[in-house]
C-alpha positions as CSV (number, residue, x, y, z in Angstrom):
1,M,78.4,43.7,-2.0
2,S,80.9,40.7,-1.9
3,K,79.7,37.2,-1.2
4,I,81.6,37.3,2.1
5,R,79.8,40.4,3.2
6,I,76.4,39.0,2.2
7,I,77.1,35.8,4.2
8,L,78.1,37.9,7.2
9,F,75.0,40.1,6.9
10,L,72.7,37.1,6.7
11,C,74.4,35.4,9.7
12,S,74.0,38.7,11.7
13,A,70.4,38.9,10.8
14,I,69.7,35.3,11.8
15,F,71.5,35.8,15.1
16,L,69.6,39.0,15.9
17,F,66.3,37.5,14.9
18,G,67.0,34.4,17.0
19,N,67.9,36.5,20.0
20,T,64.7,38.6,19.6
21,N,62.7,35.4,19.8
22,V,64.6,34.2,22.9
23,I,64.1,37.6,24.6
24,A,60.3,37.5,23.7
25,Q,60.2,34.0,25.1
26,N,62.0,34.9,28.3
27,K,59.5,37.7,28.9
28,N,56.7,35.2,29.0
29,E,58.4,32.2,30.5
30,N,57.6,33.2,34.1
31,K,53.9,33.2,33.4
32,L,52.6,29.8,34.5
33,I,49.8,27.9,32.9
34,Q,46.5,28.4,34.6
35,P,44.2,25.3,34.4
36,P,40.6,26.1,33.5
37,Y,38.4,26.9,36.6
38,L,35.7,24.3,37.3
39,K,32.1,24.6,36.3
40,A,29.0,22.6,37.1
41,G,29.1,19.2,35.5
42,D,32.9,18.9,35.7
43,T,34.6,15.8,37.2
44,V,37.0,15.7,40.1
45,A,39.2,12.7,40.9
46,I,40.0,11.8,44.5
47,V,43.4,10.0,44.8
48,A,45.8,9.1,47.6
49,P,49.4,9.7,46.5
50,S,50.8,9.5,50.0
51,G,49.8,8.1,53.4
52,I,47.5,5.3,54.3
53,L,43.8,6.0,54.7
54,K,43.0,3.6,57.4
55,N,39.5,4.2,58.9
56,R,39.2,7.4,56.8
57,N,36.3,6.2,54.6
58,D,33.9,8.7,56.2
59,E,36.0,11.7,55.4
60,V,36.3,10.6,51.7
61,A,32.6,10.1,51.6
62,R,32.0,13.6,53.0
63,A,34.4,15.0,50.4
64,K,32.5,13.3,47.6
65,K,29.2,14.6,49.0
66,L,30.6,18.2,49.3
67,L,31.8,18.2,45.7
68,E,28.5,16.8,44.5
69,S,26.6,19.6,46.4
70,W,28.5,22.0,44.0
71,D,27.1,20.0,41.0
72,L,30.5,18.4,40.4
73,N,31.0,14.7,39.5
74,V,33.4,12.6,41.5
75,V,35.5,9.6,40.7
76,I,37.6,7.9,43.4
77,G,40.8,6.2,42.5
78,N,40.7,2.4,42.5
79,N,43.6,2.1,45.0
80,V,42.7,4.9,47.4
81,F,41.9,2.5,50.3
82,K,44.7,0.1,49.6
83,K,47.3,-0.6,52.3
84,D,51.0,-1.1,52.0
85,N,52.7,-0.5,55.3
86,H,52.9,3.3,55.7
87,F,51.3,4.0,52.4
88,A,47.9,4.1,50.6
89,G,49.0,1.2,48.4
90,T,52.3,0.4,46.8
91,D,54.2,3.1,44.9
92,A,52.9,1.5,41.7
93,E,49.3,1.5,42.8
94,R,49.4,5.1,44.0
95,C,51.2,6.2,40.8
96,E,48.6,4.3,38.7
97,D,45.7,6.2,40.2
98,F,47.4,9.6,39.8
99,Q,48.6,8.9,36.3
100,K,45.1,7.8,35.2
101,A,43.7,11.1,36.6
102,L,46.4,13.1,34.9
103,D,45.7,11.5,31.5
104,D,41.9,11.4,31.6
105,K,40.6,14.4,29.6
106,S,37.2,14.2,31.4
107,I,38.8,14.9,34.8
108,K,39.3,18.7,35.5
109,A,40.8,18.5,39.0
110,I,42.7,16.1,41.2
111,W,42.1,16.3,44.9
112,S,44.4,14.5,47.3
113,A,42.7,12.5,50.0
114,R,45.5,13.1,52.5
115,G,49.2,13.9,53.0
116,G,51.5,12.2,55.4
117,Y,54.5,10.9,53.5
118,G,55.0,9.1,50.2
119,T,54.4,11.6,47.3
120,V,58.1,12.1,46.7
121,R,58.4,8.3,46.0
122,I,56.2,8.6,42.9
123,L,57.2,12.0,41.5
124,D,59.7,10.6,39.0
125,K,57.3,7.8,37.9
126,L,54.7,10.2,36.6
127,D,54.3,11.3,33.0
128,Y,53.0,14.9,32.6
129,S,52.8,15.0,28.8
130,K,49.0,14.5,28.5
131,F,48.5,16.7,31.6
132,L,50.4,19.6,29.9
133,E,48.1,19.2,26.8
134,Q,45.1,19.7,29.0
135,P,46.1,21.0,32.5
136,K,43.9,20.5,35.5
137,W,44.0,21.7,39.1
138,I,46.1,19.6,41.6
139,I,44.9,20.3,45.1
140,G,46.4,19.5,48.6
141,Y,48.9,20.6,51.2
142,S,51.5,19.1,53.5
143,D,53.2,16.2,51.7
144,I,51.5,17.3,48.5
145,T,54.0,20.2,48.5
146,A,56.3,17.7,46.6
147,L,53.7,17.8,43.7
148,H,53.3,21.6,44.0
149,N,57.1,21.9,43.6
150,Q,57.2,19.5,40.6
151,L,54.3,21.2,38.8
152,H,55.7,24.7,39.4
153,T,59.0,23.7,37.8
154,I,57.2,22.5,34.7
155,G,55.1,25.7,34.7
156,V,51.6,25.0,36.0
157,E,49.6,26.7,38.8
158,T,48.3,24.5,41.6
159,I,46.1,24.9,44.7
160,H,47.4,24.7,48.3
161,G,44.2,23.9,50.2
162,I,42.2,21.4,52.3
163,M,42.1,17.7,51.6
164,C,39.5,15.1,52.1
165,V,40.7,14.2,55.6
166,S,40.3,17.8,56.6
167,L,36.6,17.5,56.6
168,P,34.9,17.1,60.1
169,N,31.4,15.8,60.7
170,D,30.2,19.4,61.1
171,L,31.4,21.2,58.0
172,S,30.5,24.6,59.6
173,E,33.5,24.2,61.8
174,I,35.8,24.9,58.8
175,E,33.3,27.0,56.8
176,E,35.9,29.6,55.7
177,S,38.4,26.9,54.6
178,I,35.7,25.3,52.5
179,E,34.6,28.6,51.0
180,T,38.1,29.6,50.0
181,F,38.6,26.2,48.5
182,K,35.5,26.6,46.5
183,S,36.5,30.1,45.4
184,A,39.9,28.8,44.3
185,I,38.6,26.0,42.1
186,F,35.7,28.0,40.6
187,G,37.7,31.1,40.0
188,A,36.2,33.6,42.5
189,P,38.6,36.4,43.7
190,L,41.0,35.5,46.5
191,A,42.3,38.1,49.0
192,Y,43.2,37.8,52.6
193,T,43.7,40.2,55.5
194,L,46.0,38.7,58.2
195,K,46.0,39.6,61.8
196,G,48.9,41.9,62.8
197,S,52.0,40.7,64.6
198,T,54.8,42.4,66.4
199,Y,57.1,40.0,64.5
200,N,56.0,41.3,61.1
201,R,58.7,42.8,59.0
202,V,57.1,45.7,57.3
203,G,57.2,46.1,53.5
204,T,55.5,45.6,50.2
205,A,56.3,42.9,47.5
206,K,54.8,41.5,44.4
207,G,55.6,38.2,42.8
208,Q,54.6,34.6,42.2
209,L,53.5,32.7,45.4
210,V,55.4,29.5,45.9
211,G,56.1,27.1,48.8
212,G,54.2,24.9,51.2
213,N,55.5,22.6,53.9
214,L,58.9,23.6,55.1
215,T,60.2,20.0,55.5
216,I,59.2,19.1,52.0
217,L,60.7,22.3,50.6
218,H,64.0,21.4,52.4
219,T,63.8,17.8,51.2
220,M,63.7,19.1,47.5
221,L,67.0,21.0,47.8
222,G,69.5,19.9,45.2
223,S,66.9,18.1,43.1
224,N,65.4,19.3,39.8
225,T,62.1,19.9,41.6
226,S,63.5,22.4,44.1
227,I,61.7,25.6,43.5
228,D,63.7,28.6,42.3
229,V,62.4,31.5,44.5
230,D,64.1,34.3,42.7
231,G,61.7,37.2,42.4
232,K,59.0,35.2,44.2
233,I,57.2,35.2,47.5
234,L,57.6,32.1,49.7
235,F,55.0,30.6,51.9
236,I,56.0,28.2,54.6
237,E,54.1,26.1,57.3
238,E,55.1,23.2,59.5
239,I,53.8,20.6,62.0
240,G,55.4,18.5,64.7
241,E,58.9,19.8,64.6
242,Y,61.4,20.9,67.2
243,K,62.4,24.5,66.9
244,Y,66.0,23.6,66.3
245,H,64.8,21.5,63.3
246,I,63.1,24.6,61.9
247,D,66.3,26.6,62.3
248,R,68.4,23.8,60.8
249,M,66.2,23.7,57.7
250,L,66.2,27.5,57.3
251,Q,70.0,27.6,57.8
252,S,70.5,24.9,55.2
253,M,68.3,26.6,52.7
254,K,70.0,29.9,53.4
255,R,73.4,28.4,52.8
256,A,72.1,27.0,49.5
257,G,71.2,30.5,48.4
258,Y,67.5,29.8,48.6
259,F,66.5,33.3,49.8
260,D,69.1,35.4,48.0
261,N,66.6,37.0,45.6
262,C,63.4,36.1,47.4
263,K,60.8,39.0,47.4
264,G,59.0,38.1,50.6
265,V,58.0,35.4,53.1
266,I,54.5,34.5,54.4
267,V,54.5,32.3,57.5
268,G,51.5,30.0,58.0
269,D,50.8,27.8,61.0
270,M,53.6,26.3,62.9
271,S,51.6,23.6,64.6
272,R,52.2,21.2,67.5
273,M,55.8,22.3,68.0
274,R,57.7,19.7,70.0
275,K,59.7,20.6,73.1
276,N,63.3,19.6,73.3
277,T,64.9,18.9,76.7
278,T,67.2,21.9,76.0
279,L,64.9,24.8,75.4
280,W,65.5,26.9,72.3
281,G,65.0,30.2,74.2
282,S,62.7,32.2,71.8
283,S,59.5,31.9,70.0
284,V,59.4,30.2,66.6
285,Q,58.5,33.6,65.1
286,Q,61.7,35.1,66.5
287,L,63.6,32.1,65.3
288,I,62.4,32.7,61.7
289,L,63.2,36.4,61.9
290,D,66.7,35.6,63.2
291,A,67.4,33.0,60.5
292,L,66.3,35.6,57.8
293,Q,67.9,38.6,59.4
294,D,70.4,39.1,56.5
295,Y,67.6,39.8,54.0
296,N,65.4,42.9,53.8
297,F,62.2,41.4,52.2
298,P,58.9,41.7,54.1
299,I,57.8,38.9,56.3
300,A,54.2,38.4,57.2
301,F,53.0,36.1,60.1
302,N,49.6,34.7,60.9
303,M,48.6,33.3,57.5
304,P,45.8,30.8,58.4
305,A,47.1,28.0,56.2
306,G,48.7,24.7,57.2
307,H,47.8,22.0,59.7
308,E,45.1,23.8,61.6
309,D,41.3,23.6,61.0
310,D,41.4,27.1,59.4
311,N,43.3,26.3,56.3
312,R,42.6,28.9,53.6
313,A,43.2,28.1,49.9
314,M,46.1,29.7,48.0
315,I,46.9,29.5,44.3
316,L,50.6,28.6,44.0
317,G,52.3,30.1,41.0
318,R,49.9,33.0,40.9
319,T,51.2,36.5,41.2
320,I,50.2,38.2,44.5
321,E,50.7,41.6,46.1
322,L,51.9,41.4,49.7
323,V,51.5,44.4,52.0
324,V,52.9,43.9,55.5
325,K,52.3,46.3,58.3
326,S,52.6,45.6,62.1
327,S,48.8,46.1,62.4
328,Q,47.8,43.7,59.6
329,S,49.0,42.2,56.3
330,T,47.1,41.9,53.1
331,I,47.5,39.3,50.3
332,T,45.8,39.9,47.0
333,F,45.8,37.4,44.2
334,E,45.8,38.7,40.6
C-alpha cells in the first residue's frame, strides 16, 4: 500500500471513529442530570432570588419547621429579608446568597422563598461550575421559571413546586401540594390524573417535561436560556394577565417556531384573569386551542399547578407519558 493510501486510510478511520463518538454522545445528550434525592440529615438552603419578603417572616419560619419535621437541616440566606425597592436585596445580595448555596457541597437543595420578579436580573451573574460538579435540586415556580430555563439549557432537572410563601397557617389546607413536594424531593413516584375537559385535545405523547410561567417563557425568547421544546412536552401557567396578553404571547412564540416540534402541552392554572374593557369573547381555554390550532399534539387542561393553593410538584426535565382523553388525562413521570 502506498504512503498516500495509508494516510487516506488513517484519515478515514479517524473520521469514522470521531463520528461514532459524536453519535454516541448525541444519543445521550438529551438525558438530563438528576440531582440526588434528599434523605434525612441533608441540608436545604432557603434563598430569595426575586421579590421582596416584606412581612413574610412567618411563612419562612413555617417552611423551616416543615423541612425540619422531615429530618432535614435548614439554612436561610443572609440576605433573604433584605429590601431594595421591589427586590429582596440588591442584585448582588440576592446573587450572593444563591451563589453560596450553589457552591456549598453540604447543601443538597435550594428552595426559593418566593417569586415575583427579579430572578432574570441575576441569571448571568451566577457561576454553575461547582453546581455541575455536585448538582442539587432547585425548587420554585412563577418567576423561578427563569432559573428552570437556565438549568434546563445546561442539562439539569429541577422541581416546579411550592415555595415558602405558599405555606398558610393551617398546612392541611394544601396537604396534597405539600405531599407531592415531599415526594419530588425524596424520590417517591409521581403520577397525576387530571379532571377531564371538553377543551382537551385527545392524544398520547412522551417526552421531557419543560416550561413554567408563560410570561417568563415568553421573556426568554431570543436568549440563550430560551428552552428548545423540540420533542418535549410544554407546561404553562399564568396569573393576572388579560386574555389578549395570553394570546399575544402565544402568537409571538408561535411565530418564533416555539411549538413546531413540540410533542404536547399541559395547561395549569390561569389565575385571576383581568378583564379588558373590550371583551375577548371566549374562554382562556378556547383562546389557547385557537392559538395552537395549527398543531396536532395533545393538549391537557386542568393541571393543578400554578398560582392556586393546589400546586402539585413536577420534575422539569424528566421524561413523562401524557395521555389525554376528554374524560381525564394522566401524567406519569419516569
